[in-house]
C-alpha positions as CSV (number, residue, x, y, z in Angstrom):
1,M,5.6,-4.0,14.2
2,Q,3.0,-3.5,11.6
3,P,0.0,-1.3,12.4
4,G,-3.0,-3.1,13.8
5,T,-1.1,-6.2,15.0
6,S,-0.4,-7.4,18.5
7,P,3.1,-8.5,19.4
8,P,3.6,-12.2,19.6
9,G,4.4,-13.7,23.0
10,P,7.9,-14.1,24.3
11,V,10.0,-17.0,23.0
12,T,11.8,-19.2,25.5
13,Q,15.5,-19.5,25.5
14,A,15.4,-23.2,26.0
15,R,17.4,-25.7,23.9
16,P,16.1,-25.8,20.3
17,V,13.6,-28.5,19.7
18,L,14.7,-28.6,16.1
19,D,18.2,-27.7,15.1
20,V,19.7,-27.7,11.6
21,T,23.5,-27.1,11.3
22,G,25.6,-26.7,8.1
23,V,23.2,-28.6,5.8
24,R,24.1,-28.8,2.1
25,K,21.9,-30.3,-0.6
26,S,22.4,-30.3,-4.4
27,F,20.4,-31.4,-7.4
28,S,22.0,-32.0,-10.8
29,G,25.1,-30.1,-9.6
30,V,23.0,-27.0,-8.5
31,H,23.2,-26.1,-4.8
32,A,19.7,-26.0,-3.4
33,L,21.0,-25.6,0.2
34,N,24.5,-24.3,1.0
35,D,25.7,-24.4,4.6
36,V,22.2,-23.7,6.0
37,S,21.6,-23.5,9.8
38,F,18.2,-23.1,11.4
39,A,17.1,-23.3,15.1
40,L,13.5,-23.6,16.4
41,A,12.7,-23.0,20.0
42,P,9.8,-24.7,21.9
43,G,6.6,-22.6,21.7
44,E,8.1,-20.4,19.0
45,V,6.4,-19.4,15.7
46,H,9.3,-19.1,13.3
47,A,8.8,-17.6,9.9
48,L,10.9,-19.1,7.0
49,V,11.0,-16.5,4.3
50,G,12.5,-16.2,0.9
51,E,11.7,-16.0,-2.8
52,N,10.6,-19.1,-4.7
53,G,13.8,-21.1,-5.3
54,A,15.5,-19.7,-2.2
55,G,15.6,-23.2,-0.6
56,K,12.7,-23.1,1.8
57,S,10.9,-26.2,0.5
58,T,14.2,-28.1,0.3
59,L,15.0,-27.3,3.9
60,I,11.6,-28.5,5.0
61,K,12.1,-31.7,3.1
62,V,15.5,-32.3,4.7
63,M,14.0,-31.7,8.1
64,T,11.2,-34.2,7.5
65,G,13.0,-37.0,5.8
66,V,11.9,-36.5,2.2
67,Y,15.6,-35.7,1.3
68,R,18.8,-36.7,3.0
69,P,21.4,-33.9,3.3
70,D,24.7,-34.2,1.4
71,A,26.4,-32.7,4.5
72,G,25.5,-31.2,7.9
73,E,23.1,-32.6,10.5
74,V,19.6,-32.3,11.8
75,R,18.9,-32.6,15.6
76,F,15.5,-33.1,17.0
77,N,14.9,-33.0,20.8
78,G,18.7,-32.8,21.2
79,Q,19.3,-36.0,19.3
80,R,20.9,-36.3,15.8
81,T,18.3,-37.6,13.4
82,D,18.4,-39.4,10.1
83,F,14.8,-39.6,9.0
84,T,14.3,-41.7,5.9
85,S,10.7,-40.7,5.3
86,P,8.1,-38.2,6.3
87,L,6.2,-40.9,8.1
88,E,9.2,-41.6,10.3
89,A,9.5,-37.8,11.0
90,Q,5.8,-37.7,11.9
91,S,6.1,-40.7,14.2
92,A,9.0,-38.9,16.0
93,G,6.9,-35.7,16.5
94,I,7.3,-33.5,13.4
95,S,4.0,-32.9,11.5
96,T,3.9,-31.1,8.2
97,I,1.1,-29.2,6.4
98,Y,2.0,-28.8,2.7
99,Q,0.8,-26.1,0.4
100,E,-0.5,-28.7,-2.1
101,I,-2.9,-30.7,-0.1
102,N,-1.4,-34.1,0.7
103,L,-4.4,-36.2,1.5
104,V,-6.5,-38.9,-0.2
105,P,-9.3,-37.2,-2.3
106,L,-11.3,-40.4,-2.7
107,M,-11.5,-41.2,1.0
108,S,-14.0,-39.6,3.4
109,V,-13.2,-36.5,5.4
110,A,-13.2,-38.7,8.6
111,R,-10.8,-41.3,7.1
112,N,-8.4,-38.5,6.1
113,L,-8.4,-37.1,9.6
114,F,-7.6,-40.4,11.2
115,L,-5.5,-42.1,8.4
116,N,-3.1,-44.7,9.9
117,R,-4.5,-44.0,13.4
118,E,-8.1,-45.0,13.1
119,P,-10.0,-45.8,16.4
120,R,-10.7,-49.5,16.6
121,R,-13.0,-51.8,18.4
122,A,-12.4,-55.6,18.5
123,G,-9.7,-55.1,15.9
124,L,-12.0,-53.4,13.5
125,I,-12.3,-49.7,12.6
126,D,-14.9,-48.0,14.8
127,S,-16.5,-45.9,12.1
128,A,-19.2,-44.4,14.4
129,R,-16.6,-43.2,16.9
130,M,-14.3,-42.0,14.1
131,K,-17.1,-39.9,12.5
132,R,-18.2,-38.5,15.9
133,E,-14.7,-37.5,16.8
134,A,-14.1,-36.0,13.3
135,R,-17.1,-33.8,13.6
136,S,-15.9,-32.6,17.0
137,I,-12.4,-31.9,15.8
138,L,-13.6,-29.9,12.7
139,R,-16.1,-27.9,14.8
140,E,-13.0,-26.4,16.5
141,F,-11.9,-25.1,13.1
142,G,-15.3,-23.7,12.3
143,I,-16.1,-26.5,9.7
144,D,-19.5,-28.1,9.6
145,V,-19.4,-30.7,6.8
146,N,-20.6,-34.2,6.2
147,V,-17.5,-36.2,7.3
148,S,-18.8,-39.3,5.5
149,R,-18.4,-37.6,2.1
150,P,-15.2,-37.9,0.0
151,L,-12.7,-35.1,0.6
152,R,-12.6,-34.2,-3.1
153,S,-16.3,-33.2,-3.0
154,F,-15.3,-30.1,-1.0
155,G,-13.5,-26.9,-2.1
156,L,-9.8,-26.3,-1.7
157,G,-10.3,-24.1,1.4
158,A,-12.2,-26.9,3.2
159,Q,-9.7,-29.5,2.1
160,Q,-6.8,-27.3,3.5
161,M,-8.6,-26.9,6.8
162,V,-9.0,-30.7,7.0
163,A,-5.2,-31.1,6.3
164,I,-4.4,-28.5,9.1
165,A,-6.8,-30.2,11.5
166,R,-5.1,-33.6,10.9
167,A,-1.7,-32.2,11.3
168,V,-2.3,-30.5,14.7
169,Q,-4.2,-33.5,16.1
170,I,-1.2,-35.7,15.8
171,D,0.9,-35.6,19.0
172,A,3.6,-33.4,17.6
173,R,6.4,-31.3,19.1
174,V,6.9,-29.4,15.8
175,V,4.3,-28.4,13.2
176,I,5.6,-27.2,9.8
177,M,3.1,-25.1,7.9
178,D,4.0,-24.5,4.2
179,E,1.7,-21.7,2.8
180,P,-1.2,-22.9,5.0
181,T,-3.5,-20.0,4.1
182,S,-3.1,-20.1,0.3
183,S,-6.6,-21.5,-0.1
184,L,-8.3,-20.0,2.9
185,E,-10.7,-17.1,3.2
186,A,-10.3,-14.4,5.9
187,R,-12.6,-16.2,8.5
188,E,-10.6,-19.4,8.1
189,V,-7.3,-17.6,8.5
190,D,-8.5,-16.1,11.8
191,T,-9.5,-19.6,12.9
192,L,-6.1,-20.9,12.0
193,F,-4.3,-18.2,13.9
194,G,-6.3,-19.0,16.9
195,V,-5.2,-22.7,16.6
196,I,-1.6,-21.5,16.2
197,R,-1.8,-19.5,19.4
198,R,-3.2,-22.5,21.3
199,L,-0.4,-24.7,20.0
200,K,2.1,-22.1,21.1
201,E,0.7,-22.0,24.6
202,R,1.2,-25.8,24.8
203,G,4.9,-25.3,23.9
204,I,4.6,-26.7,20.4
205,A,7.0,-25.1,17.9
206,I,5.8,-24.0,14.5
207,V,7.7,-23.3,11.3
208,Y,5.5,-20.9,9.3
209,V,6.1,-20.4,5.5
210,S,3.9,-17.7,3.8
211,H,4.3,-15.2,1.0
212,R,1.7,-13.0,2.7
213,L,3.8,-10.7,4.8
214,D,0.9,-9.4,6.9
215,E,0.5,-12.9,8.3
216,L,4.2,-13.0,9.3
217,Y,3.9,-9.8,11.3
218,T,0.6,-11.0,12.9
219,I,1.6,-14.5,14.1
220,C,5.4,-15.0,14.0
221,D,8.1,-14.4,16.7
222,R,11.3,-14.6,14.6
223,A,12.2,-14.9,10.9
224,T,14.9,-16.7,9.0
225,I,15.4,-15.2,5.6
226,M,16.8,-17.3,2.8
227,R,18.2,-16.4,-0.6
228,D,19.8,-18.6,-3.3
229,G,20.0,-21.6,-0.9
230,R,21.7,-19.7,1.9
231,V,20.5,-18.1,5.2
232,V,21.1,-14.3,4.8
233,H,19.4,-13.0,8.0
234,V,17.8,-14.2,11.3
235,A,16.0,-11.7,13.6
236,P,12.9,-11.1,15.7
237,I,10.1,-10.2,13.3
238,A,9.4,-7.0,15.3
239,Q,12.9,-5.8,14.4
240,L,12.3,-6.1,10.6
241,D,10.2,-3.6,8.8
242,R,8.5,-4.7,5.6
243,T,10.8,-2.9,3.3
244,K,14.0,-4.3,4.9
245,L,12.4,-7.8,4.8
246,I,11.7,-7.6,1.1
247,A,15.1,-6.1,0.4
248,L,16.8,-9.0,2.2
249,M,14.6,-11.5,0.3
250,L,15.4,-10.0,-3.1
251,G,19.1,-9.1,-2.4
252,R,18.5,-5.4,-3.1
253,D,19.1,-2.1,-1.3
254,V,16.3,-0.8,0.9
255,S,16.2,2.4,-1.1
256,Q,15.7,0.5,-4.4
257,V,12.8,-1.5,-2.9
258,Q,11.3,1.8,-1.6
259,R,11.5,3.3,-5.1
260,E,9.9,0.3,-6.8
261,G,7.2,0.1,-4.1
262,A,6.3,3.8,-4.7
263,T,5.4,2.9,-8.3
264,A,2.5,0.5,-8.1
265,F,1.9,-2.0,-10.9
266,K,-1.2,-1.1,-12.9
267,A,-2.2,-2.9,-16.1
268,E,-2.9,-0.6,-19.0
269,H,-4.1,-2.4,-22.1
270,E,-5.8,-1.4,-25.3
271,A,-8.5,-3.9,-26.2
272,D,-8.9,-4.3,-29.9
273,G,-12.0,-5.4,-31.8
274,P,-15.0,-7.5,-30.8
275,P,-14.9,-10.0,-28.0
276,V,-12.7,-13.0,-28.6
277,L,-14.6,-14.9,-25.9
278,R,-18.4,-14.7,-25.1
279,A,-20.0,-16.8,-22.4
280,R,-23.7,-16.6,-22.2
281,G,-26.1,-18.0,-19.5
282,L,-23.8,-20.5,-18.0
283,T,-25.9,-22.5,-15.5
284,R,-25.1,-25.5,-13.3
285,R,-27.3,-26.5,-10.5
286,H,-26.3,-25.1,-7.1
287,Q,-23.1,-23.6,-8.6
288,L,-23.7,-21.2,-11.5
289,H,-26.8,-19.2,-12.3
290,D,-27.0,-17.5,-15.8
291,V,-23.4,-16.3,-15.8
292,S,-22.4,-14.2,-18.8
293,L,-19.1,-12.4,-19.6
294,E,-16.9,-11.2,-22.4
295,V,-13.2,-11.0,-23.0
296,R,-11.7,-8.9,-25.8
297,P,-8.3,-9.4,-27.4
298,G,-5.6,-7.5,-25.6
299,E,-7.7,-7.2,-22.4
300,V,-7.4,-8.7,-18.9
301,T,-10.9,-9.3,-17.5
302,G,-10.9,-10.0,-13.8
303,L,-13.3,-12.4,-12.0
304,G,-13.9,-11.3,-8.4
305,G,-15.9,-12.8,-5.6
306,L,-15.7,-14.3,-2.1
307,L,-15.4,-18.0,-1.2
308,G,-18.0,-20.1,-3.1
309,A,-18.9,-17.3,-5.5
310,G,-18.4,-19.5,-8.5
311,R,-15.2,-18.1,-10.0
312,S,-13.3,-21.3,-10.6
313,E,-16.5,-23.0,-11.7
314,T,-17.1,-20.3,-14.3
315,A,-13.5,-20.7,-15.7
316,K,-13.9,-24.5,-15.8
317,A,-17.3,-24.2,-17.5
318,I,-15.7,-22.0,-20.2
319,S,-12.7,-24.4,-20.6
320,G,-15.0,-27.4,-21.0
321,S,-13.8,-29.2,-17.8
322,L,-17.1,-28.6,-15.9
323,A,-20.4,-29.6,-17.5
324,V,-23.2,-27.1,-17.5
325,D,-27.0,-27.5,-17.6
326,A,-27.4,-24.5,-19.9
327,G,-25.4,-21.8,-21.6
328,T,-23.1,-21.2,-24.6
329,V,-19.5,-20.3,-25.2
330,E,-18.3,-18.6,-28.4
331,V,-14.7,-18.0,-29.5
332,D,-14.2,-15.4,-32.3
333,G,-18.0,-15.5,-32.8
334,K,-18.1,-19.2,-33.4
335,P,-20.0,-21.4,-30.8
336,L,-18.2,-24.4,-29.3
337,A,-20.5,-27.1,-30.7
338,T,-19.4,-29.7,-28.1
339,H,-18.7,-28.7,-24.5
340,S,-15.4,-30.4,-23.9
341,T,-11.8,-29.5,-23.0
342,A,-10.4,-30.8,-26.3
343,R,-12.9,-28.6,-28.3
344,A,-12.1,-25.6,-26.2
345,I,-8.3,-26.1,-26.6
346,K,-8.7,-26.6,-30.4
347,A,-10.7,-23.3,-30.5
348,G,-7.9,-21.5,-28.7
349,V,-9.1,-21.5,-25.0
350,V,-6.7,-22.8,-22.4
351,M,-6.7,-22.8,-18.6
352,L,-4.1,-22.6,-15.9
353,P,-5.8,-24.3,-13.0
354,E,-5.6,-23.3,-9.3
355,D,-4.2,-26.6,-8.1
356,R,-1.0,-27.0,-10.1
357,K,-0.1,-30.3,-8.3
358,S,-3.2,-32.3,-9.0
359,E,-4.4,-30.6,-12.2
360,G,-1.3,-29.1,-13.8
361,I,2.3,-30.4,-13.6
362,I,3.3,-34.0,-14.0
363,A,5.8,-34.3,-11.3
364,S,7.7,-37.3,-12.6
365,L,8.4,-35.7,-16.0
366,S,11.1,-33.2,-16.9
367,V,10.7,-29.5,-17.5
368,R,11.0,-30.1,-21.3
369,E,8.4,-32.9,-21.2
370,N,6.0,-30.8,-19.2
371,I,6.3,-27.8,-21.6
372,V,5.9,-29.7,-24.9
373,L,3.2,-32.0,-23.7
374,A,0.3,-30.1,-25.1
375,A,2.1,-29.3,-28.3
376,L,3.1,-32.9,-29.2
377,P,0.3,-33.5,-31.7
378,R,1.3,-30.3,-33.6
379,I,5.0,-31.0,-33.8
380,S,4.8,-34.7,-34.6
381,R,5.0,-36.1,-38.1
382,F,3.8,-39.7,-38.8
383,G,3.8,-40.4,-35.1
384,L,7.4,-39.2,-34.6
385,V,8.3,-36.1,-32.6
386,S,11.2,-33.9,-33.7
387,R,13.6,-33.3,-30.8
388,A,14.9,-30.2,-32.6
389,K,11.4,-28.7,-32.6
390,Q,11.0,-29.6,-28.9
391,D,14.3,-27.9,-28.0
392,E,13.3,-24.8,-30.0
393,I,10.0,-24.4,-28.2
394,V,11.5,-25.1,-24.8
395,D,14.5,-22.8,-25.2
396,F,12.2,-20.0,-26.4
397,F,9.8,-20.2,-23.4
398,V,12.5,-20.8,-20.8
399,E,14.1,-17.6,-21.9
400,R,10.9,-15.6,-22.3
401,L,9.3,-16.6,-19.0
402,G,12.6,-16.7,-17.1
403,I,12.2,-20.3,-15.9
404,K,15.0,-21.1,-13.5
405,A,16.2,-24.8,-13.9
406,S,19.6,-26.5,-14.0
407,S,18.6,-27.8,-17.5
408,P,15.4,-28.7,-19.4
409,E,15.9,-32.3,-18.3
410,Q,15.6,-31.4,-14.6
411,K,12.4,-32.9,-13.0
412,V,9.7,-30.3,-12.7
413,S,9.0,-31.5,-9.1
414,E,12.4,-30.1,-8.1
415,L,11.6,-26.6,-9.2
416,S,10.2,-23.9,-6.9
417,G,6.4,-23.2,-7.0
418,G,6.9,-20.0,-9.1
419,N,8.9,-21.8,-11.7
420,Q,6.4,-24.7,-11.8
421,Q,3.8,-22.1,-12.5
422,K,5.8,-20.7,-15.4
423,V,6.3,-24.2,-16.8
424,M,2.5,-24.7,-16.9
425,L,2.1,-21.3,-18.5
426,A,4.7,-22.2,-21.2
427,R,2.8,-25.5,-21.9
428,W,-0.3,-23.6,-23.0
429,L,1.5,-20.7,-24.7
430,C,3.1,-23.3,-27.0
431,L,-0.4,-23.6,-28.6
432,Q,-0.6,-19.9,-29.4
433,P,-4.0,-19.6,-27.7
434,K,-6.6,-16.8,-28.2
435,V,-7.9,-16.9,-24.6
436,L,-6.0,-17.7,-21.4
437,L,-7.9,-18.5,-18.3
438,L,-5.8,-18.0,-15.2
439,D,-7.1,-19.3,-11.8
440,E,-4.9,-18.0,-9.0
441,P,-1.7,-17.7,-11.1
442,T,0.3,-16.4,-8.2
443,R,-1.1,-18.7,-5.5
444,G,1.7,-19.7,-3.1
445,I,4.5,-17.9,-4.8
446,D,6.7,-15.1,-3.3
447,V,6.7,-11.4,-4.0
448,G,9.5,-11.5,-6.5
449,A,8.1,-14.4,-8.6
450,K,4.6,-12.8,-8.3
451,A,5.9,-9.6,-9.9
452,E,7.5,-11.7,-12.7
453,V,4.2,-13.6,-13.4
454,Q,2.2,-10.4,-13.3
455,S,4.6,-8.9,-15.9
456,V,4.3,-11.9,-18.1
457,I,0.5,-11.6,-18.0
458,D,0.7,-7.9,-18.8
459,D,3.0,-8.6,-21.8
460,L,0.7,-11.4,-23.1
461,A,-2.3,-9.0,-23.0
462,K,-0.3,-6.3,-24.8
463,D,0.5,-8.9,-27.5
464,G,-3.2,-9.3,-28.1
465,L,-4.1,-12.3,-26.0
466,G,-7.5,-12.3,-24.2
467,V,-7.0,-13.0,-20.5
468,L,-9.5,-14.0,-17.8
469,L,-7.8,-13.5,-14.3
470,I,-9.0,-15.0,-11.1
471,S,-7.2,-13.9,-7.9
472,S,-8.0,-14.1,-4.2
473,E,-5.9,-11.0,-3.5
474,L,-7.8,-7.8,-4.2
475,D,-4.7,-5.7,-5.0
476,E,-3.6,-8.2,-7.7
477,L,-7.1,-8.4,-9.2
478,L,-7.6,-4.6,-9.3
479,E,-4.1,-3.7,-10.5
480,G,-4.0,-6.4,-13.1
481,S,-7.5,-6.1,-14.7
482,D,-9.0,-3.7,-17.2
483,R,-12.5,-4.8,-16.2
484,V,-13.8,-6.9,-13.2
485,V,-16.8,-9.2,-13.4
486,V,-18.1,-9.6,-9.8
487,L,-19.7,-12.9,-8.8
488,K,-21.7,-13.8,-5.7
489,D,-23.4,-17.1,-5.1
490,G,-22.8,-18.1,-8.7
491,R,-24.4,-15.0,-10.1
492,V,-22.9,-11.9,-11.8
493,V,-23.8,-9.0,-9.5
494,D,-21.8,-6.2,-11.2
495,T,-19.2,-5.4,-13.8
496,L,-16.6,-2.8,-13.0
497,D,-15.0,-0.8,-15.8
498,G,-12.6,2.1,-16.2
499,D,-12.4,4.3,-13.1
500,D,-14.8,1.9,-11.3
501,V,-12.1,-0.7,-11.1
502,N,-11.2,0.2,-7.5
503,E,-11.4,-1.3,-4.0
504,A,-14.4,0.7,-2.8
505,A,-16.5,-0.2,-5.9
506,L,-15.5,-3.9,-5.6
507,M,-16.4,-4.0,-1.9
508,N,-19.8,-2.4,-2.6
509,A,-20.4,-5.0,-5.3
510,L,-19.4,-7.9,-2.9
511,A,-21.8,-6.6,-0.3
512,V,-24.9,-6.6,-2.6
513,E,-27.9,-8.6,-1.3
514,T,-28.7,-11.8,-3.1
515,E,-32.2,-12.8,-4.2
516,D,-32.9,-14.4,-0.9
517,G,-32.1,-11.2,0.9
518,D,-28.9,-12.3,2.7
519,P,-26.1,-9.7,2.4
520,S,-22.6,-10.9,1.6
521,S,-20.0,-10.6,4.3
522,V,-16.8,-9.0,3.0
523,G,-13.4,-10.4,4.0
524,T,-10.3,-8.4,5.1
525,K,-8.5,-6.1,2.7
526,G,-6.5,-8.0,0.0
527,H,-8.1,-11.4,0.7
528,A,-11.4,-12.4,-0.9
529,D,-10.9,-16.1,-1.5
530,G,-13.0,-18.1,-3.9
């Protein structure tokens, strides 16, 4: 057990409610699952662990009818199943919460909660009852919002809690949670864990996928560890110390992991010359208040803050995707005359967004098409695009970033989250930018892929690129940044530099009182979501 955690409750030895045996699944000749077996007991919280690309997401999709296995079987409640869609699996009693929020942004919060099961009166949707029940349900999750407003008008954290609330309200025997806390702040994580414990008491089984190891030791009973499409270990979580768990995930010796863990990653860059990026007085009503910052070539500037601090809004304002009421942005001393994404890109400012599904990758396109998308105007001649130039660009970045795909023609939707993130990064690096804005670049990816992305960011800064880094994980923010600009309630409250880039100084900055006198409440170590 990890210090400070309480042991999960006992798991019954009853017949598995969900039982996968000998499942195989291949894409373009590459084995995503190879003879995989997995058993889930009633009332059990079972961790599904592995690097990105290990096969976790594919296994979930096989269990829920997104994919049909090439071999093997899935049994639910003792009966062999052959689900043809997630809706069919949901109707049978398997509810899934995806990392990328899978709801309808334009619909209201209430409609999303009750989608396809709306309360009716005289054959018509009873809107008053639906809103009343939606408010009651969300209060259990500590959410107090206007349920009549569109879901997209709220932040990712609130949207994720709505998705979780919807999933657990459905009469399910199994709830699958794929990175459910990736957009949540500490208070919301605690609320979620309370919900999980109540589900467990009711005998509902939970498959829990998370790259945050502390969560696994807090809430899970057993762990199934996957690597390269195979199950490599199954054991009670209490019998796996952290080092052994990571070693099994990565396929390394425990001693090697211990040696690597003893040497913490710390960015060391030499900023050269005047700032490549200057943002001055960025202001947007109710979101940003006179935000100013600078980024120099060869420097990683961190942007820290708690939920709602304005971190993503600041990055979007700089990139031109969020209109501001006042303020200026300069690149290499030249102001951006028009506040627009196209102008920012042309000036050399590009952004990797937090939500890679809705704002980043184009799932229906191939790896090659996703990478060269932004570069097409530059490599075309008289409206024709050279395939040779495309291949040259794609081959270079696939090798440099270590993108794992069967071929450049593989659909990007079939890649792991970490590799999708690298594809997005390659798309913008094609343009040889001056400034790279990174909003949660390691969100929802495992410890191995996270280290690879951190290494890429480090190398880019050493090559002279200016980087603005947003991260919800304090360790990542502090270790990867040369300076940290701290935001609270849309205002800059401190800038940490040199030896002041440490956890104590950041916590003190986060606890500063705002103009209205309310102190900030600081989240748990390593988790300050925004």
